[in-house]
C-alpha positions in Angstrom: 0.7 6.3 -4.3 2.9 3.2 -4.1 0.2 1.4 -2.1 -2.4 2.4 -4.7 -0.2 0.9 -7.5 0.1 -2.3 -5.5 -3.7 -2.3 -5.0 -4.4 -2.0 -8.7 -1.6 -4.5 -9.5 -3.5 -7.1 -7.4 -7.1 -6.1 -8.1 -7.2 -5.2 -11.8 -5.9 -8.7 -13.1 -8.7 -10.3 -11.0 -11.4 -7.8 -12.1 -10.5 -8.5 -15.7 -12.3 -11.8 -15.3 -15.6 -9.8 -14.9 -15.1 -8.7 -18.6 -14.2 -12.2 -19.6 -17.4 -13.6 -17.9 -19.5 -10.9 -19.5 -18.2 -11.7 -23.0 -18.8 -15.5 -22.4 -22.2 -14.8 -21.0 -23.2 -12.7 -24.0 -21.9 -15.0 -26.7 -22.5 -18.5 -25.3 -25.1 -20.4 -23.3 -22.7 -21.0 -20.5 -23.8 -22.8 -17.3 -22.3 -20.9 -14.4 -22.5 -24.1 -12.3 -19.4 -25.3 -14.1 -17.5 -22.5 -12.2 -19.6 -22.0 -9.1 -19.9 -25.6 -7.9 -16.1 -26.4 -7.8 -15.5 -22.9 -6.4 -18.0 -23.1 -3.6 -17.6 -26.8 -2.8 -13.9 -27.3 -3.1 -11.6 -24.2 -3.7 -13.1 -21.7 -1.3 -13.5 -24.3 1.5 -9.8 -25.2 0.9 -8.7 -21.6 1.3 -10.9 -21.1 4.4 -9.7 -24.3 6.1 -6.0 -23.7 5.5 -6.1 -20.1 6.6 -8.0 -21.0 9.7 -5.1 -23.3 10.6 -2.7 -20.4 10.2 -4.8 -17.8 12.1 -4.2 -16.7 15.7 -6.8 -18.2 18.0 -7.8 -14.8 19.5 -8.6 -13.5 16.0 -10.7 -16.6 15.3 -12.9 -15.6 18.2 -13.2 -11.8 18.0 -13.1 -11.0 14.2 -15.9 -13.3 13.1 -18.2 -11.9 15.8 -17.8 -8.4 14.3 -18.8 -9.4 10.8 -21.6 -11.8 12.0 -23.2 -9.0 14.0 -22.6 -6.5 11.1 -24.5 -8.8 8.7 -27.3 -9.4 11.3 -27.7 -5.6 11.9 -27.7 -4.8 8.2 -30.4 -7.4 7.6 -32.8 -5.6 10.0 -31.7 -2.1 8.8 -32.7 -3.1 5.2 -36.4 -3.5 6.3 -37.2 0.3 6.8 -34.9 1.2 3.9 -36.9 -1.0 1.6 -40.2 0.4 2.8 -39.1 4.1 2.5 -36.4 4.3 -0.2 -36.3 1.0 -2.2 -39.9 -0.1 -2.7 -39.1 -1.4 -6.2 -36.7 -4.0 -4.8 -37.8 -7.3 -3.4 -37.5 -7.1 0.4 -35.5 -10.3 0.8 -33.3 -9.4 -2.1 -32.5 -6.0 -0.5 -31.9 -7.6 2.9 -29.4 -10.0 1.3 -27.7 -7.2 -0.6 -27.3 -5.2 2.7 -26.0 -8.2 4.7 -23.7 -10.0 2.3 -20.3 -8.4 1.6 -17.9 -9.8 -1.0 -15.1 -10.3 1.6 -13.4 -13.4 0.1 -13.4 -12.9 -3.7 -12.9 -9.1 -3.7 -11.0 -8.8 -0.4 -8.2 -11.3 -1.0 -6.3 -9.3 -3.7 -6.9 -6.0 -1.7 -5.5 -7.5 1.5 -2.5 -9.0 -0.3 -1.7 -5.6 -1.8 -2.2 -3.5 1.4 -1.2 -5.8 4.2 0.9 -8.6 2.7 0.4 -12.3 1.9 0.4 -13.3 5.5 -2.7 -11.2 6.3 -5.0 -13.3 4.2 -5.5 -15.6 7.2 -6.8 -12.5 9.1 -9.1 -11.7 6.3 -10.5 -15.2 6.4 -11.3 -14.7 10.1 -13.2 -11.6 9.1 -14.9 -13.5 6.3 -16.0 -16.4 8.7 -18.6 -14.3 10.5 -20.1 -13.0 7.3 -20.2 -16.5 5.8 -21.7 -18.1 8.9 -24.5 -15.5 8.8 -25.0 -16.1 5.1 -25.0 -19.8 5.3 -27.4 -20.0 8.3 -29.8 -17.1 8.9 -29.3 -15.6 5.4 -29.9 -18.8 3.5 -32.7 -20.0 5.8 -34.8 -16.8 5.5 -34.6 -17.1 1.7 -35.1 -20.9 1.5 -38.2 -20.9 3.8 -40.1 -18.8 1.2 -40.1 -21.8 -1.1 -39.6 -24.8 1.2 -41.1 -26.0 4.5 -39.2 -24.8 7.6 -38.0 -28.4 8.1 -36.7 -28.8 4.5 -35.1 -25.3 4.7 -33.2 -26.4 7.8 -32.1 -29.5 6.0 -30.8 -27.4 3.1 -28.8 -25.3 5.6 -27.2 -28.4 7.1 -26.1 -29.5 3.6 -23.9 -26.5 3.0 -20.2 -27.6 2.8 -18.9 -24.4 4.5 -20.4 -25.3 7.9 -18.5 -28.6 8.0 -15.3 -27.0 6.9 -15.7 -24.4 9.7 -16.2 -27.2 12.3 -13.2 -29.2 10.9 -11.1 -26.0 11.0 -12.0 -25.4 14.7 -11.2 -29.0 15.6 -7.8 -28.9 13.9 -7.0 -25.6 15.5 -7.7 -27.1 18.9 -5.2 -29.9 18.2 -2.7 -27.2 16.8 -2.6 -28.6 13.3 -0.8 -26.2 10.9 -0.8 -25.9 7.1 2.3 -27.8 5.7 4.8 -25.3 4.3 5.2 -27.4 1.1 1.6 -26.7 0.0 1.6 -23.0 0.7 2.9 -21.9 -2.8 0.1 -23.9 -4.4 -2.5 -22.2 -2.1 -1.4 -18.8 -3.3 -2.3 -20.0 -6.8 -5.6 -21.3 -5.5 -6.4 -18.0 -3.8 -6.0 -16.2 -7.1 -8.2 -18.7 -8.9 -10.9 -18.3 -6.2 -10.9 -14.5 -6.7 -10.8 -14.8 -10.5 -13.6 -17.3 -10.6 -15.8 -15.2 -8.3 -15.3 -12.2 -10.7 -16.0 -14.4 -13.7 -19.3 -15.4 -12.2 -20.2 -11.7 -11.7 -19.5 -11.1 -15.4 -21.6 -14.1 -16.5 -24.5 -12.7 -14.5 -24.2 -9.4 -16.3 -24.7 -11.1 -19.7 -28.4 -10.3 -19.9 -28.3 -6.8 -18.4 -29.5 -3.9 -20.5 -27.1 -1.2 -19.4 -29.0 1.5 -21.2 -31.9 1.2 -18.7 -29.9 1.5 -15.5 -31.4 3.9 -13.0 -28.3 5.3 -11.5 -29.9 7.6 -8.9 -32.0 4.7 -7.5 -29.0 2.3 -7.2 -26.8 5.1 -5.9 -29.2 5.9 -3.1 -29.4 2.2 -2.1 -25.6 1.6 -2.2 -24.9 4.9 -0.4 -27.2 4.1 2.5 -25.7 0.6 2.6 -22.1 1.8 2.8 -22.7 4.6 5.3 -24.8 2.4 7.6 -22.2 -0.4 7.5 -19.4 2.0 8.3 -21.3 3.3 11.4 -22.1 -0.2 12.6 -18.6 -1.5 12.1 -17.2 1.4 14.0 -19.5 0.7 17.0 -18.7 -3.0 16.9 -14.9 -2.3 16.8 -15.3 0.0 19.9 -17.4 -2.7 21.7 -15.0 -5.5 20.9 -11.9 -3.4 21.8 -13.5 -2.5 25.2 -14.4 -6.2 26.0 -11.5 -8.1 24.5 -8.7 -5.6 25.0 -6.6 -3.9 22.3 -7.4 -5.0 18.8 -4.4 -4.8 16.5 -4.2 -1.7 14.2 -4.1 -3.7 11.0 -7.1 -5.8 12.1 -9.0 -2.6 12.7 -8.0 -1.3 9.2 -9.2 -4.5 7.6 -12.5 -4.4 9.4 -12.9 -0.7 8.4 -12.6 -1.8 4.7 -15.5 -4.3 5.0 -18.3 -1.7 4.6 -16.5 -0.6 1.4 -16.7 -4.1 -0.2 -19.3 -4.8 -2.8 -22.5 -6.9 -2.6 -21.6 -10.6 -2.6 -22.3 -12.4 -5.8 -24.5 -15.1 -4.2 -27.2 -12.5 -3.9 -28.0 -13.2 -7.6 -28.4 -16.9 -6.7 -31.0 -15.9 -4.1 -32.7 -13.7 -6.7 -33.0 -16.6 -9.0 -34.4 -18.8 -6.2 -36.9 -16.1 -5.2 -37.8 -15.5 -8.9 -37.2 -11.8 -8.0 -35.6 -9.3 -10.4 -32.4 -11.1 -11.3 -31.2 -8.3 -13.5 -31.5 -5.8 -10.6 -29.5 -8.2 -8.4 -26.8 -8.4 -11.0 -26.7 -4.6 -11.3 -26.4 -4.2 -7.5 -23.4 -6.6 -7.4 -21.7 -4.9 -10.4 -22.4 -1.3 -9.5 -21.3 -1.9 -5.9 -18.1 -3.4 -7.2 -17.3 -0.2 -9.2 -18.2 1.9 -6.2 -15.9 -0.3 -4.0 -12.9 0.2 -6.3 -13.4 4.0 -5.9 -13.9 3.9 -2.1 -11.1 1.4 -1.5 -8.8 3.6 -3.6 -9.7 6.6 -1.5 -9.3 4.6 1.8 -5.9 3.4 0.6 -4.7 7.0 0.1 -6.1 8.0 3.5 -4.6 5.1 5.4 -1.3 5.4 3.6 
């Protein structure tokens, strides 16, 4: 129960920004770019870069592989699911919803509560694989529906995260570490990153008509997504453990939480780009977040 209280103590203040974003989105014509652009181009890359410097080299190799392969496998799993169970959802939108897990914004407060502040660097290693997939294959398959393949590849190469990742690897090779003097400020930045991510989710809910939500339809989609991801992660952990040796218990627990995380908020950006059902994408993000709070709470009680 103590761990559950810690979890809510970290998570609920951040999730309050969903309500704040919803209120702002309902009452004002607020451009989400004011929040998303500094978040994606400055704050999140800063958190990723500094935590890469503090991560163990072995974790930088093994953990991103698991989440990259998870995202890739979920992408292909979504194809038959869309044809059989989710015909009312745009195929690319569903593939993105299956592949993109909100590891950074949603995961940081959870990991702080359950594993301690120092474990954020491990979570960032886990996030790297998901982000690499999302910013390469995931982005490209959406972009090429509106742009030429050459232009789509150019757009992929313009994504800041890719250069932050390369810079982090180079600095890691030369054993550069995050200066101790800036670490207290980075704790504040990590909270801002999570809060801003939740605020954007709230903004995207501003135009949603909650009276028309088809709960059975979304429950089926999210249920399949969660169960499939849990099975795939389990298989990947077993494979990595047999190849790379023993994986630390806390790392396994963090990886086991990933299938419980919600759909990443950038799915709504893809929905706008595709001119698909933007309201449905917002609902997938929001409902998956509510489901995640329940599932993570249960997992916390089970893991102790």
